[in-house]
Wavefront OBJ file of the C-alpha trace (Angstrom):
o trace
v 171.132 28.005 67.851
v 170.776 28.773 64.039
v 167.609 27.418 63.395
v 165.972 29.386 66.554
v 166.994 32.594 64.991
v 165.750 31.470 61.683
v 162.485 30.601 63.555
v 162.377 34.131 64.755
v 162.832 35.777 61.698
v 160.402 33.477 60.204
v 158.041 34.669 62.856
v 158.600 38.280 62.023
v 158.209 36.978 58.466
v 154.430 35.831 58.738
v 153.323 38.387 61.270
v 154.814 41.251 58.725
v 152.692 39.320 55.899
v 149.318 38.515 57.604
v 149.231 41.611 59.261
v 149.967 43.656 55.690
v 147.512 41.444 54.167
v 144.889 42.392 56.728
v 145.907 46.233 56.243
v 145.473 46.458 52.620
v 142.425 44.717 52.675
v 141.121 47.325 55.113
v 142.636 50.193 53.192
v 140.645 49.412 49.954
v 137.239 49.440 51.643
v 136.076 53.190 51.653
v 135.857 54.729 55.258
v 137.470 51.564 56.798
v 140.629 52.579 55.203
v 141.321 55.439 57.538
v 141.584 52.780 60.509
v 143.870 50.764 58.312
v 146.690 53.072 59.274
v 147.545 50.971 62.604
v 147.862 47.500 61.003
v 149.893 48.788 58.327
v 151.986 50.518 60.352
v 152.340 47.287 62.561
v 153.144 45.324 59.483
v 156.042 47.642 58.150
v 157.574 47.540 61.604
v 157.648 43.946 61.491
v 159.082 43.972 58.541
v 161.853 45.950 59.339
v 162.635 44.578 62.730
v 162.733 41.030 60.685
v 164.981 42.496 57.946
v 167.377 43.709 60.778
v 167.549 40.238 62.591
v 167.033 37.910 59.683
v 170.082 36.254 58.035
v 168.205 33.983 55.682
v 165.823 34.549 53.054
v 163.826 37.564 53.271
v 161.283 36.908 50.650
v 158.169 37.139 53.338
v 159.732 39.735 55.170
v 159.805 41.983 52.316
v 156.662 41.025 50.853
v 155.039 42.371 54.367
v 156.779 45.271 54.266
v 156.178 45.995 50.782
v 152.550 45.376 51.427
v 151.993 47.489 54.735
v 153.916 50.304 52.772
v 151.044 49.871 49.863
v 148.212 50.351 52.717
v 149.845 53.028 55.168
v 149.553 55.087 51.197
v 146.128 53.852 50.139
v 145.075 54.505 54.127
v 146.693 58.065 54.140
v 145.254 59.219 50.657
v 141.512 58.200 52.234
v 142.437 60.330 55.312
v 143.572 63.345 53.214
v 140.322 63.094 50.688
v 138.348 62.821 53.676
v 140.110 65.929 55.715
v 139.320 67.886 52.021
v 135.600 66.663 51.734
v 134.929 67.659 55.643
v 136.629 71.306 55.229
v 134.356 71.777 51.923
v 131.283 70.271 53.530
v 130.681 72.617 56.852
v 128.700 75.275 55.164
v 126.538 72.519 53.466
v 124.773 70.921 56.075
v 123.819 74.604 57.911
v 122.703 75.497 54.151
v 120.574 72.261 53.892
v 119.127 72.736 57.377
v 117.968 76.852 56.695
v 116.506 75.614 53.478
v 114.606 72.467 55.208
v 113.094 75.421 57.526
v 112.295 77.865 54.910
v 110.438 75.219 53.139
v 108.878 73.929 56.453
v 107.443 77.462 57.117
v 106.544 78.321 53.488
v 104.023 74.885 53.206
v 102.990 75.608 56.942
v 101.828 79.206 55.575
v 100.193 78.004 52.699
v 98.044 75.322 54.088
v 96.896 77.036 57.492
v 94.616 80.083 56.779
v 94.671 80.264 53.304
v 92.052 79.831 50.505
v 91.685 76.257 49.547
v 89.946 74.781 46.207
v 89.536 70.854 46.210
v 88.947 69.239 42.993
v 87.509 65.614 42.607
v 87.101 63.828 39.513
v 85.833 60.336 39.298
v 84.751 58.760 35.521
v 83.745 62.212 34.417
v 81.924 63.699 37.241
v 83.710 65.899 39.228
v 83.275 68.010 42.473
v 84.997 71.139 43.542
v 84.985 72.334 46.940
v 86.336 75.892 47.617
v 87.178 76.859 51.038
v 88.596 78.912 53.751
v 89.815 76.852 56.461
v 92.461 75.487 58.949
v 94.670 72.441 57.847
v 92.840 70.304 60.290
v 89.590 71.210 58.901
v 90.752 70.228 55.429
v 91.772 66.891 56.582
v 88.847 66.453 58.047
v 87.088 67.079 55.052
v 89.243 65.049 52.841
v 88.781 61.879 54.936
v 85.260 62.329 54.614
v 85.517 62.294 51.166
v 87.807 59.440 50.585
v 85.665 57.233 52.111
v 82.958 57.960 49.871
v 84.964 57.658 46.287
v 86.377 54.608 44.442
v 88.654 55.627 42.535
v 88.729 59.194 41.960
v 91.531 61.954 41.042
v 92.207 64.609 43.879
v 93.738 67.947 43.244
v 94.396 70.400 45.741
v 94.966 74.214 44.838
v 96.013 76.259 47.608
v 95.669 80.212 47.104
v 96.985 83.131 49.478
l 1 2 3 4 5 6 7 8 9 10 11 12 13 14 15 16 17 18 19 20 21 22 23 24 25 26 27 28 29 30 31 32 33 34 35 36 37 38 39 40 41 42 43 44 45 46 47 48 49 50 51 52 53 54 55 56 57 58 59 60 61 62 63 64 65 66 67 68 69 70 71 72 73 74 75 76 77 78 79 80 81 82 83 84 85 86 87 88 89 90 91 92 93 94 95 96 97 98 99 100 101 102 103 104 105 106 107 108 109 110 111 112 113 114 115 116 117 118 119 120 121 122 123 124 125 126 127 128 129 130 131 132 133 134 135 136 137 138 139 140 141 142 143 144 145 146 147 148 149 150 151 152 153 154 155 156 157 158 159 160
């Protein structure tokens, strides 16, 4: 009878230790540590139940319990840190999106309908093209020019 009771305590000890180790390994990995609360809590519960039922050695139970508690602390710390980051990042995304729209608008305004000067330099020879054209016309001219030049430096200046 005592051997059966000891095996039950041993099962809780092994369960608490293994679950605690898994929870600890998950808790130290950034972003994964947030979900380590669940196995860490299971390890703590198994450790407490095993200690309340155990009459013999309790080394593995205490080990599982301690590792589970440490994993819970790491996991809660990550949750706290991520919640603080999330609190401060709500404005960041909208400001970034607004800045990208402004940049896109400025670039579109610069290339559509502006005065354009294209200067091509190759081995000391240079050709300069000045035009007032749309972006589609400029792309067509650049494609034509790129086909004739081996190693040239192309610079585009847009003036409004």
